[in-house]
C-alpha angles and dihedrals in degrees: 000000000000112000134182115247094193128021117153123156139110094200128102097230094058091073090064088076090066089068093062106021102061113088121223119247117259119259127231121283143064115338116263095190123038124175113182120197138182119191113183109218095041124096139164097357139098134265131193137220114217134170138212118246109177106305093336131084124217132193115243108168146000128216134189116234116219127217092276097049098260122142137156135209112203141155144166098247122065113254118243109251121254145093112317133183130224102212117203127208093264089055092251114127146185124216128238134185116237114207104106111059098216128046144125130232131184130187141134138243093251092073120350096192103039094046098042117130118189132198126186100004123099090179095057093041090057091043096052092044085056093048092051089049089054090050089054089054099041126350091201091081090078090066092056094062092203100100099170091049094049116128125170119233090215115088095218093049092047091054091050091049093048090048090051091052092048089052090054090049090052098045100035104030096155097055126100090231088060090053090051092049089047089055090052095058108119119246110260117206111221109262094237127137089247092054091051095050103032117068091182090057091051092050093048091048091052092049094048097044103032094109098037093114095053118100099219092189091067114076093189090086089073089061091064128070090242102080093050090049091052092048091051093049092045096054096037102044111012106041119069114254099246129098097242093053093044092049094047092047091046093053092047091050093047090051087059092050095055094097090070125043093202094056092041095054094044090051093048090048093047096050094043095050093041093058099033092093102359118147089225108120108255093016091133088060089057091049092049091049093051092050094046095046103036109020104036091045093055095248090122089073095166097063121106111242093239093051090044090057091052092049092051092046091052092051091048091051090051090051089058093044093049089058097046125093121219117270109178129162111165134156123251127217092285093052093254115142111238120196124208088214088066090066103100098174125133087242130021129190113210104199127186111192146161114231092196093056117090090208091051090047091055091050090049092053090048090050091051089058089054090048093051090049096050107026091098086062089064100269122157131183127216103194120189122199106224094179130098100238122078095186093059089049096049094044092051098048090047095046093052097033096237098187097179123100108295119191136171129200093218097184096037089231100137096071090225093160091061098034096052100025096247117171128181092295134077116272126198128196127184120214130189127225091281090048093248112150113259096175139358132212097002130159121240089255091053090046090053091051093047094049093045091054093047093048092047090050091050091051090049091050091049091053090049090067142259094294092062111104115247114213098194 
């Protein structure tokens, strides 16, 4: 039976991956793939064959180990190419490249890499020569267990490693290892005068050429840790943190992925799940865009119809929420009704939290520091207890002297969870003086950064003179 090794997510969209990640069981007949291993030091136990899929690992096969350490993974359907793992009984593993469907490998438990002997696999011969080269440069790489993602922190070592990879690309251009090494080549900004003097040009060049070394016609890249790593770095450090830029970059990237369905669906899944509940301001707009353009139109062909309906319904509900203004009237600890509309501050934090949650408590204390820092700039907080225990709430606000507006929907009659899309985690909104939403689902640190920028801009505008427009 095929089982998942790793599956951690509370979000709806994650389950979409199950519809394209799980591999079908082999049918009856002669084996099409056959990987024979001998690991000296093992006997009368079991080993497992797993594979990378993005940043997850999934179990593919199980093999019995005989008294002499021999075991074989085999099946009737060719295995999809990619980086696989041979997992040993103690949960340690060594990686292999699957491209050829028949080969033999022998090693021992003393040192899997150094003592590896390979027969019938050019890919794994190149790969293990590379691993031994890395060992000669820095033995610490073995501890990282992400061999394709390894990069030295020393400039000299990094140059040697890049030169080694380039040599493999030159001498073995048709191998999958060469394609992986090609994808690892750092982005080089053109050495023009404009590039040297213009930081905006350099950033735009990086954004436009970040994936130039990826062969988007080859879906095997998804079955390595590398593609996920590049996606993560691209959206977290290369793309600007605003919805319009994220959407535009996403569409351009997905256009590149169209030659291969496997890369296309993983990229769609990654972007959609990343921004489904991301704290990035405007993230829900990215999520809505992805659903409207790729799910509602049938381009997300791998999604089960029932799950597809839930995804579309969630996006539609967020469309409505994104257009609604806040309308809150909730009682405080004395039974007095407090209205959000009565907050006339330049900035207002609307904060939904759970006093009985340690994580929510930590966020609340962090938010209080931001409040203390900016309250003199006319900041107020409207904090709503979303928990089920009034004593925890009262004890916490008294212990930490939370002097902002504290309210609690005792009877849970206002349907706040549905109305404002509140899950079991704290949620923070920032409103301006007119109670328009400045930012949604931000962390205290992000809130601090946003307010600092807005306050600094206001001070700059004030110094510019009375004719300068004031936005708040």
